[in-house]
Backbone as CSV, one residue per row, in Angstrom:
resi,resn,N_x,N_y,N_z,CA_x,CA_y,CA_z,C_x,C_y,C_z
1,MET,133.785,53.622,94.192,133.067,54.371,94.882,132.765,55.459,95.008
2,ARG,131.680,55.856,95.513,130.817,57.268,95.294,130.386,58.033,96.398
3,LYS,131.420,59.580,95.816,131.431,60.467,96.772,130.442,60.636,97.467
4,SER,129.856,60.900,98.793,128.739,61.687,99.008,128.589,62.988,99.133
5,PHE,127.369,63.238,98.536,127.475,65.120,98.507,126.129,65.302,99.395
6,VAL,126.252,66.155,99.980,125.178,67.305,101.072,124.964,68.316,100.003
7,ALA,123.752,68.525,100.443,123.634,70.030,99.975,122.346,70.887,100.724
8,GLY,122.399,72.103,100.950,121.520,72.623,101.832,120.391,73.618,100.857
9,ASN,119.250,73.892,100.853,117.894,73.688,99.865,117.631,75.147,101.492
10,TRP,118.027,76.318,101.432,118.226,77.660,102.217,116.163,77.853,101.775
11,LYS,115.805,77.464,101.282,114.148,77.537,100.166,113.586,79.282,100.697
12,MET,112.854,79.821,101.171,112.538,81.160,101.379,112.938,81.693,102.310
13,ASN,114.200,81.591,102.941,114.328,82.301,104.311,115.743,82.811,103.704
14,THR,116.700,83.582,104.395,116.991,84.686,105.123,117.103,85.955,104.353
15,THR,118.058,86.970,104.684,118.245,88.287,104.724,119.346,88.361,103.831
16,ALA,120.166,89.667,103.225,121.242,89.292,102.176,122.239,89.161,103.008
17,GLN,122.313,89.493,104.654,123.293,89.479,105.528,123.704,88.320,106.115
18,GLU,122.108,87.706,106.519,122.098,86.498,107.152,122.761,85.142,106.312
19,ALA,122.083,85.467,104.643,122.871,84.354,103.731,124.911,84.527,103.897
20,LEU,125.086,85.491,103.768,126.402,85.433,103.201,126.664,85.277,105.007
21,ASN,126.366,85.301,105.905,126.628,84.692,106.853,127.336,83.624,107.601
22,LEU,125.934,82.762,107.156,125.815,81.508,106.956,126.849,80.678,105.485
23,ALA,126.911,81.486,104.983,127.650,80.874,103.686,129.491,81.253,104.084
24,ARG,129.587,81.818,105.227,130.503,81.681,105.436,131.480,80.914,106.816
25,GLY,129.657,80.701,107.259,130.100,80.215,108.429,130.478,78.792,107.940
26,VAL,129.575,78.077,107.190,129.279,76.688,106.741,130.666,76.577,105.693
27,ALA,131.820,77.473,104.871,132.253,77.578,104.549,133.950,77.405,105.304
28,ALA,133.788,77.997,106.668,134.906,78.479,107.337,135.210,76.669,108.351
29,GLY,133.881,75.929,107.991,134.098,74.408,109.132,134.249,73.356,107.918
30,LEU,134.771,73.668,106.787,134.213,72.489,106.083,136.021,71.987,106.129
31,GLY,136.763,72.215,106.871,138.557,71.804,106.792,137.961,70.176,106.776
32,GLY,138.997,69.231,106.108,138.939,68.142,106.266,137.841,67.575,105.739
33,VAL,136.764,67.972,105.272,135.635,67.139,105.172,135.741,66.108,103.527
34,ALA,135.006,65.059,103.329,135.936,64.321,101.948,134.512,64.345,101.276
35,CYS,133.383,64.702,101.476,132.390,65.032,100.629,131.785,66.096,100.215
36,ASP,131.066,65.966,98.784,130.985,67.193,98.160,129.834,67.890,98.865
37,VAL,129.757,69.192,98.589,129.184,70.010,99.582,128.555,71.232,98.797
38,ALA,127.138,71.829,98.889,126.659,72.593,98.655,125.908,73.413,99.008
39,VAL,125.514,74.505,98.887,124.333,75.123,99.538,123.531,76.210,98.354
40,CYS,122.210,76.046,98.783,121.434,77.021,97.052,120.362,78.019,98.409
41,PRO,121.032,79.010,97.875,120.202,80.421,98.636,118.755,80.773,97.772
42,PRO,118.002,81.293,97.880,117.538,81.867,97.483,117.819,83.044,96.110
43,PHE,117.344,82.880,94.899,117.775,83.412,93.704,118.374,84.724,94.022
44,VAL,117.482,85.836,94.808,118.401,87.166,95.236,119.574,87.499,95.529
45,TYR,119.757,86.513,96.209,121.450,86.359,97.084,122.378,85.385,96.608
46,LEU,121.932,85.001,95.388,122.705,83.521,94.864,124.384,84.098,94.121
47,ASP,124.080,85.874,93.552,125.350,86.196,93.472,126.403,86.585,94.580
48,ALA,125.718,87.493,94.992,126.685,87.902,96.290,127.083,86.070,97.032
49,VAL,126.603,85.448,97.504,127.133,84.552,97.916,128.384,83.183,96.977
50,ALA,127.925,83.656,95.714,129.104,82.900,94.931,130.352,83.837,94.802
51,ARG,129.909,84.796,94.577,130.844,86.222,94.747,131.841,85.551,96.182
52,THR,131.265,85.424,97.798,131.863,85.559,98.738,132.863,83.843,98.490
53,LEU,131.982,82.985,98.092,132.576,81.139,98.130,133.586,81.207,96.924
54,LYS,133.795,82.120,96.234,134.766,81.846,94.620,136.243,81.071,95.371
55,GLY,136.868,80.058,94.731,137.524,79.688,94.844,137.950,78.462,96.129
56,GLY,136.349,78.886,97.005,136.773,77.692,98.098,135.953,76.210,97.563
57,PRO,135.967,75.363,98.575,135.297,73.848,98.747,133.535,73.940,98.253
58,LEU,133.126,75.015,99.065,131.760,75.288,98.773,130.949,75.372,97.855
59,ALA,129.880,74.739,97.009,129.745,74.984,95.729,128.399,75.937,96.023
60,VAL,127.360,76.386,94.433,126.368,76.646,95.036,125.368,76.379,93.936
61,GLY,124.106,76.558,94.589,123.056,75.922,93.180,122.183,76.527,93.685
62,GLY,121.412,76.813,92.508,119.992,77.199,92.424,118.287,76.111,93.275
63,GLN,118.080,76.628,93.782,116.691,76.457,94.041,115.604,75.944,93.021
64,ASN,115.605,76.428,91.915,114.812,76.093,90.540,114.725,77.075,89.754
65,MET,114.824,76.849,88.444,115.270,77.188,86.786,113.614,76.749,86.332
66,TYR,113.938,77.636,85.101,112.518,77.119,83.731,113.549,76.390,82.624
67,PHE,112.935,75.986,81.954,113.479,75.462,80.918,113.898,75.929,79.450
68,GLU,113.547,76.680,79.677,113.524,77.929,78.194,114.527,78.949,78.304
69,GLY,115.869,79.569,77.585,116.895,79.687,77.733,116.478,81.599,78.047
70,LYS,115.435,82.154,77.338,115.394,83.481,77.497,114.082,83.678,76.998
71,GLY,113.282,84.605,77.085,112.293,84.965,76.704,110.988,85.890,77.291
72,ALA,110.153,85.701,76.894,108.788,86.235,78.132,108.439,85.208,78.561
73,PHE,108.966,84.950,80.173,108.540,84.267,81.070,109.065,85.029,82.045
74,THR,107.788,86.300,82.637,107.958,86.711,83.679,108.418,86.182,85.167
75,GLY,109.796,86.447,85.701,109.312,85.949,86.994,110.500,84.380,87.078
76,GLU,110.669,84.438,86.167,111.624,82.937,86.017,113.082,83.583,85.839
77,ILE,113.676,82.331,86.146,115.110,82.089,86.096,115.537,80.753,85.188
78,SER,116.911,81.248,84.379,116.989,80.221,82.921,118.154,79.577,83.749
79,ALA,118.639,78.366,83.239,120.075,77.721,83.645,121.181,78.479,82.960
80,ALA,121.033,79.190,82.010,122.070,80.301,81.722,122.531,81.713,82.794
81,MET,121.149,82.043,83.268,121.771,82.878,84.209,121.749,82.125,85.473
82,LEU,121.832,81.251,85.887,121.416,80.864,87.228,123.760,80.250,87.359
83,LYS,124.278,79.514,85.955,125.366,79.601,85.424,126.130,80.755,85.561
84,ASP,125.702,81.546,84.901,126.529,83.189,85.064,126.773,83.484,86.282
85,VAL,125.996,83.267,87.099,126.276,83.718,88.284,126.787,83.088,89.449
86,GLY,127.126,81.714,88.683,128.524,80.884,89.591,127.709,79.720,90.026
87,CYS,126.271,79.135,89.540,126.162,78.507,90.282,126.648,76.858,89.107
88,ARG,126.831,75.798,90.664,127.397,74.265,89.728,125.793,73.563,89.802
89,TYR,124.946,73.739,90.683,124.243,72.448,91.037,122.653,73.808,90.914
90,VAL,121.258,72.441,90.520,120.252,73.348,90.649,119.369,72.057,90.768
91,ILE,118.437,72.394,92.176,117.569,71.538,92.235,116.516,71.728,91.518
92,LEU,115.416,70.143,91.105,113.909,70.581,90.304,113.652,68.989,90.919
93,GLY,112.157,69.585,90.768,111.198,68.747,90.724,111.316,68.683,92.723
94,HIS,111.821,69.536,93.088,111.311,69.230,94.462,110.017,69.323,94.937
95,SER,109.651,68.412,96.176,107.902,68.294,96.487,107.124,69.531,96.724
96,GLU,108.293,70.297,96.748,107.033,71.532,96.801,106.832,72.395,95.753
97,ARG,107.670,72.328,94.551,107.501,72.530,93.644,106.063,71.712,92.828
98,ARG,106.388,70.767,92.949,105.156,69.594,92.607,103.864,69.625,93.231
99,HIS,103.618,69.923,94.653,102.711,69.637,95.442,102.386,71.213,95.629
100,ILE,102.791,72.298,96.065,102.279,73.518,96.048,102.395,74.219,94.316
101,PHE,103.199,73.950,93.308,103.153,75.025,92.602,102.675,74.119,91.169
102,GLY,102.315,72.617,91.090,101.645,71.951,90.469,102.500,71.425,89.410
103,GLU,103.789,71.431,89.472,104.754,71.368,88.279,104.616,69.488,88.238
104,GLN,104.523,68.828,86.738,104.576,67.613,86.565,105.478,66.928,85.867
105,ASP,105.691,65.837,85.629,106.965,65.417,85.197,107.780,65.464,84.002
106,ALA,106.318,66.339,82.999,107.035,66.446,81.583,108.127,67.879,82.176
107,LEU,107.486,69.112,82.609,107.836,70.126,83.125,109.663,69.700,83.819
108,ILE,109.256,68.754,84.468,110.795,68.628,85.307,111.418,68.079,84.479
109,ASN,111.147,66.992,83.681,112.161,66.287,82.456,112.799,67.674,81.518
110,ALA,112.102,68.372,81.575,112.534,69.375,80.223,113.887,70.324,81.158
111,LYS,113.005,70.676,82.314,114.122,71.745,83.204,115.394,70.707,82.988
112,VAL,115.233,69.365,83.661,116.559,69.169,83.685,117.514,68.694,82.475
113,LYS,116.948,68.693,81.128,117.405,68.644,80.172,118.273,70.363,79.409
114,ALA,117.312,70.813,79.973,117.723,72.362,79.904,119.589,72.658,80.753
115,ALA,119.168,72.145,82.118,120.297,72.078,83.046,121.538,71.489,82.290
116,LEU,121.356,70.409,82.023,122.967,69.748,81.346,123.018,70.763,80.117
117,ALA,121.695,70.724,79.790,122.618,71.294,78.259,123.327,72.721,78.460
118,ALA,123.054,73.438,79.544,123.518,74.932,79.912,125.490,74.402,80.843
119,GLY,125.254,73.500,81.265,126.475,73.253,82.172,125.960,72.992,83.122
120,LEU,124.946,73.126,84.013,124.338,72.646,85.581,124.129,71.557,85.647
121,ASP,124.305,71.129,87.206,124.192,69.468,87.469,123.034,69.490,88.323
122,PRO,122.165,68.951,87.736,120.496,68.689,88.645,121.043,67.975,89.502
123,ILE,119.759,68.358,90.567,119.517,67.725,91.831,117.897,66.725,91.048
124,LEU,117.471,65.506,91.071,116.390,65.546,90.640,115.682,64.694,91.783
125,CYS,114.818,65.331,92.339,114.171,64.938,93.325,113.125,64.545,93.437
126,VAL,113.043,63.496,93.984,111.482,62.387,93.647,111.103,61.933,94.892
127,GLY,110.151,61.664,95.206,109.336,61.021,96.585,107.735,60.862,96.358
128,GLU,107.072,60.662,97.773,105.618,59.840,97.614,105.200,60.751,99.001
129,THR,103.659,61.015,98.650,102.795,61.553,99.972,102.636,60.492,100.565
130,LEU,101.668,61.222,101.354,102.012,60.398,102.285,100.512,59.376,102.139
131,SER,99.628,59.997,101.481,98.341,58.962,101.200,98.968,57.484,99.804
132,GLU,100.105,58.482,99.164,100.678,57.015,98.473,101.358,56.257,99.494
133,ARG,102.226,56.583,99.633,102.852,55.606,101.032,101.791,54.669,101.587
134,ASP,100.641,55.257,102.581,100.075,55.105,102.924,99.205,53.328,102.564
135,GLY,98.450,53.675,101.024,98.186,53.281,99.773,99.124,52.243,99.090
136,ASN,100.582,52.363,99.642,101.634,51.060,99.062,101.697,51.179,98.022
137,GLN,102.292,52.831,97.195,102.248,53.625,95.997,103.884,54.084,96.067
138,THR,104.606,53.740,96.995,105.637,54.224,97.049,106.496,54.060,95.933
139,LEU,106.676,52.674,96.149,108.192,52.155,94.532,107.430,52.587,93.456
140,GLY,106.164,52.960,93.182,105.413,52.746,91.643,105.790,54.257,91.510
141,VAL,105.589,55.183,92.625,105.488,56.625,92.363,106.926,57.118,92.085
142,VAL,107.626,56.741,92.501,109.192,56.937,92.432,109.879,56.374,91.167
143,GLU,109.511,55.494,90.927,109.692,54.627,89.536,109.238,55.550,88.616
144,ARG,107.906,55.556,88.659,107.668,56.747,87.808,108.184,58.086,87.591
145,GLN,108.603,58.524,88.937,109.128,59.971,88.425,110.578,60.143,88.052
146,THR,111.447,58.977,88.690,112.743,58.567,88.199,112.406,58.460,86.491
147,ARG,112.233,57.794,86.185,111.714,57.286,84.611,111.553,58.374,83.473
148,GLU,110.751,59.070,84.109,109.837,60.539,83.570,111.001,61.482,83.657
149,GLY,111.542,61.798,84.913,112.389,62.456,85.257,113.558,62.487,84.297
150,LEU,114.219,61.799,83.826,115.293,61.037,83.354,115.236,60.956,81.956
151,GLN,113.565,61.530,81.373,113.379,60.212,80.025,114.006,61.381,78.738
152,GLY,115.050,60.915,77.748,115.976,61.630,76.767,117.337,61.986,77.513
153,VAL,117.771,61.673,78.607,118.574,62.483,79.275,119.700,61.143,78.783
154,ALA,120.846,61.299,78.007,121.965,60.831,77.771,122.826,59.945,78.510
155,ALA,123.061,58.531,77.908,123.805,57.996,79.036,125.054,58.869,79.862
156,ASP,125.971,59.580,78.603,127.044,59.914,78.841,127.009,61.270,79.872
157,ALA,125.591,61.562,79.691,125.137,62.744,81.117,124.623,62.281,82.727
158,LEU,124.203,60.700,82.590,124.060,60.862,83.890,124.829,60.774,84.721
159,PRO,126.349,60.903,84.692,126.860,61.164,85.837,127.146,62.629,86.281
160,ARG,126.125,63.333,86.182,126.015,65.288,86.380,124.612,64.962,87.284
161,VAL,123.751,63.661,87.031,122.483,64.234,88.008,122.721,63.287,89.048
162,THR,122.498,64.206,90.237,122.204,63.585,91.079,120.599,63.083,91.254
163,LEU,119.998,62.213,92.248,118.669,62.013,92.481,118.946,62.218,94.176
164,ALA,116.956,62.477,94.660,117.337,62.856,95.657,115.861,62.203,96.452
165,TYR,115.892,60.952,97.132,114.673,60.475,97.248,114.004,61.809,98.590
166,GLU,112.748,62.137,98.936,112.787,63.180,99.686,110.749,62.941,99.745
167,PRO,110.671,61.809,100.787,109.165,61.707,101.178,108.430,62.784,101.344
168,VAL,107.519,62.908,100.756,106.995,64.419,100.974,106.600,64.598,102.318
169,TRP,105.947,63.142,102.785,105.140,63.536,104.135,106.310,63.026,105.427
170,ALA,107.564,63.141,105.116,108.619,63.387,106.103,109.520,64.601,105.739
171,ILE,108.779,66.265,105.413,109.297,67.099,105.359,108.876,68.123,105.689
172,GLY,109.947,68.879,107.100,108.739,69.837,107.880,108.361,69.637,108.864
173,THR,107.320,67.581,108.817,106.589,67.567,109.717,107.141,66.626,110.973
174,GLY,108.638,66.634,111.548,109.417,66.187,112.128,108.923,64.494,112.599
175,ARG,108.105,63.927,111.290,108.269,62.784,110.755,109.468,62.340,109.806
176,ASN,110.080,61.215,110.425,111.138,60.726,109.568,110.936,59.295,108.891
177,ALA,111.794,58.686,107.623,111.764,57.797,107.260,112.800,57.450,107.969
178,THR,112.127,55.606,108.091,113.441,55.142,108.836,114.798,54.883,108.346
179,PRO,115.608,54.528,108.639,117.104,54.335,107.670,116.272,52.930,106.535
180,ALA,115.697,51.891,106.846,115.347,50.963,106.245,114.360,51.131,105.235
181,GLN,113.663,52.458,106.045,112.786,52.223,104.687,113.476,53.623,103.475
182,ALA,114.904,54.340,104.020,114.976,55.223,103.059,115.953,54.287,101.977
183,GLN,116.122,53.500,102.630,117.353,52.348,101.862,116.446,51.725,101.125
184,GLU,115.185,51.144,101.394,114.518,50.789,100.802,114.520,51.033,98.942
185,VAL,113.946,52.723,99.603,113.714,53.141,98.138,115.008,54.180,97.303
186,HIS,115.683,53.663,97.939,117.479,54.551,97.248,117.461,52.677,96.290
187,ALA,117.641,52.249,96.904,117.780,50.538,96.125,116.856,50.600,95.221
188,GLU,115.401,50.844,95.582,114.661,50.805,94.434,115.439,51.901,93.023
189,ILE,115.036,52.878,93.031,115.779,53.709,92.526,116.913,53.509,92.029
190,ARG,117.904,52.848,92.377,119.350,52.578,91.704,118.586,51.186,91.044
191,LYS,117.936,50.137,91.325,117.485,49.570,90.303,116.566,50.180,89.037
192,VAL,115.937,51.189,89.336,115.214,51.786,88.320,116.640,51.933,86.995
193,LEU,117.453,52.979,87.799,118.291,53.617,86.894,118.937,52.425,86.140
194,ALA,119.322,51.233,86.501,120.254,49.502,85.966,119.211,49.152,84.739
195,ALA,117.804,49.638,84.852,117.523,49.111,83.729,117.232,49.861,82.954
196,LEU,117.745,51.131,83.136,118.141,52.318,82.372,118.533,52.607,81.763
197,TYR,120.352,52.271,82.497,121.313,52.849,81.976,122.489,51.737,82.270
198,GLY,122.161,50.210,82.750,122.629,49.684,83.639,123.257,49.506,84.570
199,ARG,123.684,48.354,85.190,124.409,48.272,86.835,125.687,49.085,86.402
200,ASN,126.353,49.299,85.934,128.062,49.936,86.509,127.575,51.682,86.439
201,ALA,126.380,52.074,85.339,126.144,53.509,85.327,125.342,53.654,86.895
202,ALA,124.599,52.869,86.816,123.254,52.783,88.525,124.442,53.108,89.117
203,ASP,125.246,52.321,89.226,125.577,52.024,90.757,127.003,53.749,90.745
204,ALA,127.298,54.127,90.248,128.172,55.758,89.753,126.860,56.790,90.332
205,VAL,125.682,56.796,90.451,125.087,57.750,90.517,124.565,58.004,92.051
206,ARG,124.822,59.363,92.557,124.629,59.097,93.878,122.910,59.731,93.959
207,ILE,122.843,59.123,94.806,121.529,59.609,95.317,121.403,60.303,97.305
208,GLN,120.778,61.055,96.869,120.677,62.148,98.289,119.061,61.150,99.620
209,TYR,119.260,61.712,100.349,117.903,61.515,101.384,117.292,62.839,101.667
210,GLY,116.378,63.231,101.419,115.990,65.010,101.775,114.685,64.321,102.501
211,GLY,114.442,63.835,103.458,113.606,63.938,104.543,114.014,64.498,105.809
212,SER,113.635,65.534,106.321,113.713,66.178,107.995,115.266,65.363,108.409
213,VAL,116.568,65.710,107.830,117.596,65.357,108.090,118.667,66.350,108.837
214,LYS,118.722,65.252,110.088,118.775,66.551,111.543,120.270,65.969,111.619
215,PRO,120.930,66.877,112.206,122.695,65.895,113.026,122.221,64.966,113.816
216,GLU,120.619,64.784,114.562,120.551,63.953,115.147,120.467,62.617,114.624
217,ASN,119.893,62.318,113.389,119.398,61.222,112.378,120.083,61.037,110.956
218,ALA,121.343,61.979,111.018,121.970,61.961,110.068,123.589,60.405,109.961
219,SER,123.579,60.149,110.935,124.784,59.017,111.056,123.581,57.732,110.622
220,GLU,122.821,57.596,111.139,122.132,56.275,110.787,121.587,56.291,109.313
221,ILE,120.940,57.188,108.749,120.442,56.970,107.689,121.632,57.420,106.417
222,LEU,122.557,58.040,106.404,123.612,58.140,105.825,124.570,57.601,105.608
223,ALA,124.117,56.185,106.855,125.446,54.871,107.117,124.017,54.138,105.819
224,GLN,123.718,54.232,105.768,123.013,53.284,104.363,123.393,52.890,103.093
225,PRO,123.562,52.139,102.502,124.769,51.736,101.482,123.947,52.123,100.704
226,ASP,123.233,52.700,100.096,122.204,53.371,98.836,122.350,54.922,99.392
227,VAL,122.393,55.160,100.230,122.323,56.496,100.782,123.512,57.429,100.612
228,ASP,123.545,58.439,99.527,124.932,58.334,99.515,124.915,60.775,99.679
229,GLY,124.689,60.753,100.638,124.204,62.116,101.193,123.135,62.878,101.584
230,ALA,122.557,64.388,101.512,121.536,64.454,101.887,121.395,65.781,101.033
231,LEU,119.650,65.926,100.770,119.142,67.333,100.572,118.631,67.597,102.094
232,VAL,119.016,68.977,102.745,118.973,69.395,103.920,118.454,70.791,103.730
233,GLY,117.300,70.669,104.206,115.862,71.660,104.044,116.580,72.331,105.638
234,GLY,115.354,72.300,106.449,115.718,73.684,107.958,116.593,73.671,108.694
235,ALA,117.638,72.411,108.550,118.649,72.467,109.469,120.170,72.799,108.884
236,ALA,119.648,72.971,107.665,121.074,73.891,106.423,120.944,75.380,106.962
237,LEU,119.951,75.611,107.650,119.819,77.472,108.020,120.796,77.976,108.801
238,LYS,121.630,76.453,109.629,122.353,77.001,110.867,123.713,76.409,110.778
239,ALA,124.691,77.064,110.468,125.992,76.636,110.095,126.356,75.015,110.845
240,ASP,126.407,75.297,112.063,126.521,74.300,113.232,126.008,72.708,113.024
241,SER,124.564,73.417,112.642,123.721,71.933,112.605,123.868,71.358,111.128
242,PHE,124.472,71.860,109.947,124.399,71.655,108.704,125.950,70.990,108.605
243,LEU,126.743,70.896,109.551,128.170,71.086,109.461,127.649,69.743,109.724
244,ALA,127.386,69.687,111.182,127.195,68.558,111.857,126.538,67.168,110.643
245,ILE,126.081,67.618,109.598,125.110,66.586,109.129,126.388,66.143,108.164
246,VAL,126.784,66.877,107.189,128.093,67.074,106.312,129.010,65.951,106.951
247,LYS,129.554,65.852,108.412,130.635,65.584,109.015,130.114,64.005,109.518
248,ALA,129.074,63.492,109.312,128.468,62.414,109.277,128.353,62.024,108.092
249,ALA,128.137,62.411,106.352,128.421,61.307,105.739,129.873,60.659,105.137
250,LYS,129.088,59.969,104.686,130.592,58.742,104.576,130.958,59.182,103.514
């Protein structure tokens, strides 16, 4: 049985005090929760949030990283830096990194391998645009992103990888994939994983859903058999709404 995993991506939001208050609010509400939970603050607040949460059940993750370990890469953050300040997870290939900043599969794959090598557990995001969905390209796009994102990742490292399906057309738009649409794509991702690593390995990988998840739709989406949690954006910026999603996870 896969243990559900809910992660909050705070994106470019919060002040230092807001970040600490939000982290404490989420941590205080986790009593009795059976799933894994993480928050991913902006880089500049990671250290303070991780120190505040140290020793508790709420994990911390980075929102991105570069694949090189060190060097003349102005403005970038390495996996070792994230690990050093207390991160367990890192989000890679988020749709905003792909479609605003132009990140391609090969770069994202290099980041996945660097994260694993440094001891971080990557959350690898995949998902299609509205034009790709309307052009019936969803499954092909997601298959390509999954295969190329995991290129060269050894079978024994796969259990540390979480996949996150985030339809680009359902992020911040108020539109949502239906539970059936989410399940269809999650099942396809698991099929791709089975082709790459075998059925048993595929069945053990957690696949989050990440398209405008809110307390109002979380229960139905998270009840789908291949949906193993959520990568939450806007609803993660308030402790009560994020906790409601956490408590809806199976």
